[in-house]
DRENPA-3360 file (N, C-alpha, C; in nm, 2 decimals, always signed):
BEGIN
1 = MIATGRIN = +0.08/-0.12/+0.00/+0.00/+0.00/+0.00/+0.09/+0.12/+0.00 ~ +0.06/+0.22/-0.09/+0.14/+0.34/-0.10/+0.05/+0.46/-0.07 ~ +0.09/+0.54/+0.03/+0.02/+0.66/+0.07/+0.07/+0.78/-0.02 ~ -0.02/+0.86/-0.07/+0.02/+0.97/-0.15/-0.07/+1.09/-0.13 ~ -0.03/+1.20/-0.17/-0.11/+1.32/-0.16/-0.08/+1.41/-0.05 ~ -0.01/+1.51/-0.07/+0.03/+1.62/+0.03/+0.11/+1.56/+0.15 ~ +0.19/+1.46/+0.12/+0.28/+1.42/+0.22/+0.41/+1.49/+0.19 ~ +0.44/+1.60/+0.26/+0.56/+1.67/+0.24/+0.64/+1.70/+0.36;
9 = DMVFAESV = +0.60/+1.63/+0.47/+0.67/+1.65/+0.60/+0.72/+1.52/+0.64 ~ +0.84/+1.51/+0.68/+0.90/+1.38/+0.71/+0.84/+1.32/+0.84 ~ +0.80/+1.41/+0.93/+0.74/+1.36/+1.06/+0.61/+1.30/+1.03 ~ +0.53/+1.36/+0.94/+0.40/+1.30/+0.90/+0.42/+1.17/+0.83 ~ +0.52/+1.17/+0.73/+0.55/+1.05/+0.66/+0.59/+0.93/+0.75 ~ +0.67/+0.96/+0.85/+0.71/+0.86/+0.94/+0.59/+0.81/+1.02 ~ +0.50/+0.90/+1.06/+0.38/+0.85/+1.14/+0.29/+0.77/+1.06 ~ +0.28/+0.80/+0.93/+0.20/+0.71/+0.84/+0.25/+0.57/+0.84;
17 = LENGHADY = +0.39/+0.56/+0.83/+0.45/+0.43/+0.82/+0.45/+0.36/+0.96 ~ +0.48/+0.43/+1.06/+0.48/+0.37/+1.20/+0.35/+0.32/+1.24 ~ +0.24/+0.39/+1.20/+0.11/+0.35/+1.24/+0.05/+0.25/+1.15 ~ +0.12/+0.20/+1.05/+0.08/+0.09/+0.96/-0.03/+0.13/+0.86 ~ -0.04/+0.26/+0.84/-0.14/+0.31/+0.74/-0.09/+0.28/+0.60 ~ +0.04/+0.26/+0.58/+0.09/+0.24/+0.44/+0.22/+0.17/+0.46 ~ +0.27/+0.10/+0.35/+0.40/+0.04/+0.35/+0.50/+0.14/+0.29 ~ +0.46/+0.23/+0.21/+0.55/+0.33/+0.14/+0.47/+0.46/+0.14;
25 = VHMVRALH = +0.55/+0.57/+0.14/+0.49/+0.70/+0.12/+0.55/+0.76/-0.01 ~ +0.46/+0.83/-0.08/+0.49/+0.90/-0.21/+0.51/+1.05/-0.19 ~ +0.63/+1.10/-0.21/+0.66/+1.24/-0.17/+0.72/+1.31/-0.29 ~ +0.67/+1.30/-0.40/+0.73/+1.36/-0.52/+0.74/+1.51/-0.52 ~ +0.63/+1.57/-0.48/+0.63/+1.72/-0.47/+0.73/+1.77/-0.37 ~ +0.74/+1.70/-0.26/+0.83/+1.74/-0.15/+0.98/+1.72/-0.21 ~ +1.00/+1.62/-0.29/+1.13/+1.60/-0.35/+1.16/+1.71/-0.46 ~ +1.06/+1.76/-0.52/+1.09/+1.87/-0.62/+1.13/+1.99/-0.54;
33 = ADPEILVK = +1.06/+2.02/-0.43/+1.09/+2.14/-0.35/+1.22/+2.13/-0.29 ~ +1.26/+2.01/-0.24/+1.40/+2.00/-0.18/+1.44/+1.86/-0.20 ~ +1.53/+1.83/-0.31/+1.58/+1.70/-0.34/+1.66/+1.64/-0.22 ~ +1.70/+1.72/-0.13/+1.78/+1.67/-0.01/+1.70/+1.65/+0.11 ~ +1.57/+1.64/+0.10/+1.48/+1.63/+0.22/+1.51/+1.51/+0.30 ~ +1.55/+1.40/+0.24/+1.57/+1.27/+0.31/+1.71/+1.28/+0.38 ~ +1.81/+1.34/+0.32/+1.94/+1.35/+0.38/+1.93/+1.45/+0.50 ~ +1.87/+1.56/+0.47/+1.85/+1.66/+0.58/+1.78/+1.60/+0.70;
41 = SQRGQMED = +1.68/+1.52/+0.67/+1.60/+1.46/+0.78/+1.69/+1.36/+0.86 ~ +1.77/+1.28/+0.79/+1.85/+1.19/+0.86/+1.96/+1.26/+0.95 ~ +2.00/+1.38/+0.90/+2.10/+1.46/+0.98/+2.03/+1.55/+1.08 ~ +1.90/+1.54/+1.09/+1.83/+1.62/+1.19/+1.83/+1.77/+1.16 ~ +1.83/+1.80/+1.03/+1.84/+1.94/+0.98/+1.70/+1.98/+0.92 ~ +1.59/+1.94/+0.98/+1.46/+1.97/+0.92/+1.43/+2.12/+0.90 ~ +1.50/+2.20/+0.98/+1.48/+2.35/+0.97/+1.54/+2.40/+0.84 ~ +1.63/+2.32/+0.78/+1.69/+2.36/+0.65/+1.61/+2.31/+0.53;
49 = VCMCIACN = +1.51/+2.24/+0.55/+1.43/+2.18/+0.44/+1.35/+2.29/+0.37 ~ +1.35/+2.30/+0.24/+1.27/+2.39/+0.16/+1.14/+2.32/+0.14 ~ +1.03/+2.35/+0.21/+0.91/+2.28/+0.21/+0.82/+2.31/+0.09 ~ +0.76/+2.21/+0.04/+0.66/+2.22/-0.06/+0.54/+2.30/-0.01 ~ +0.49/+2.40/-0.08/+0.38/+2.48/-0.04/+0.25/+2.44/-0.10 ~ +0.25/+2.33/-0.18/+0.13/+2.27/-0.24/+0.06/+2.37/-0.34 ~ +0.14/+2.44/-0.41/+0.08/+2.54/-0.51/+0.04/+2.47/-0.64 ~ +0.09/+2.35/-0.66/+0.06/+2.26/-0.78/+0.12/+2.32/-0.91;
57 = KCTEGLGA = +0.21/+2.41/-0.90/+0.28/+2.46/-1.02/+0.35/+2.35/-1.09 ~ +0.40/+2.25/-1.01/+0.48/+2.14/-1.07/+0.39/+2.05/-1.15 ~ +0.26/+2.05/-1.13/+0.17/+1.96/-1.20/+0.11/+2.02/-1.33 ~ +0.12/+2.15/-1.35/+0.06/+2.22/-1.46/+0.09/+2.17/-1.60 ~ +0.22/+2.13/-1.62/+0.26/+2.09/-1.75/+0.26/+1.94/-1.77 ~ +0.21/+1.86/-1.68/+0.22/+1.72/-1.69/+0.16/+1.66/-1.82 ~ +0.04/+1.70/-1.85/-0.03/+1.64/-1.97/+0.04/+1.69/-2.10 ~ +0.10/+1.80/-2.10/+0.17/+1.85/-2.22/+0.32/+1.82/-2.22;
65 = QLPIICTV = +0.36/+1.74/-2.12/+0.50/+1.70/-2.11/+0.60/+1.82/-2.11 ~ +0.56/+1.92/-2.04/+0.65/+2.04/-2.02/+0.74/+2.01/-1.90 ~ +0.85/+2.09/-1.89/+0.94/+2.07/-1.78/+0.87/+2.11/-1.65 ~ +0.92/+2.04/-1.54/+0.86/+2.07/-1.41/+0.91/+2.21/-1.36 ~ +0.82/+2.28/-1.30/+0.84/+2.41/-1.25/+0.80/+2.41/-1.10 ~ +0.89/+2.45/-1.01/+0.86/+2.45/-0.87/+0.87/+2.59/-0.82 ~ +0.77/+2.64/-0.75/+0.77/+2.78/-0.70/+0.88/+2.80/-0.60 ~ +0.91/+2.70/-0.51/+1.00/+2.72/-0.40/+1.14/+2.67/-0.44;
73 = NPSAGVRK = +1.16/+2.60/-0.55/+1.29/+2.55/-0.60/+1.30/+2.57/-0.75 ~ +1.35/+2.69/-0.79/+1.36/+2.72/-0.93/+1.45/+2.62/-1.01 ~ +1.54/+2.55/-0.94/+1.63/+2.45/-1.01/+1.56/+2.32/-1.04 ~ +1.44/+2.30/-0.99/+1.37/+2.17/-1.02/+1.33/+2.16/-1.17 ~ +1.36/+2.05/-1.22/+1.33/+2.02/-1.36/+1.43/+2.08/-1.46 ~ +1.54/+2.13/-1.41/+1.64/+2.18/-1.49/+1.76/+2.09/-1.48 ~ +1.80/+2.04/-1.60/+1.92/+1.95/-1.60/+2.05/+2.02/-1.57 ~ +2.13/+1.96/-1.49/+2.26/+2.02/-1.46/+2.36/+1.98/-1.57;
81 = KW = +2.44/+2.07/-1.60/+2.55/+2.04/-1.69/+2.67/+1.99/-1.61 ~ +2.72/+1.87/-1.65/+2.83/+1.81/-1.58/+2.96/+1.85/-1.65;
% end
C-alpha cells in the first residue's frame, strides 16, 4: 500500500509508516521542492528543508510533457551540466 497526496513533511510520513497506514509514502512534490529532504531529515536538519507549499505549479505541464516548475525551488526540472 502506497500513501500519496500532500505528504511533504518527514514527521508526518514517518507517522503514516509507523502507524501501519501504508508500506510506502509517495513524496514527489516534496522532493521537487527539496531533493535533499531525506538527507537533511537523517541529519536532523529539518529546519533547513525547503518545504513544498502545495501550489501545484509542478503539475501544470504534466499532460503537455512540459518541464517541471517549482515555486520554491527554481532549479527543479532543470538538467545540470556536468
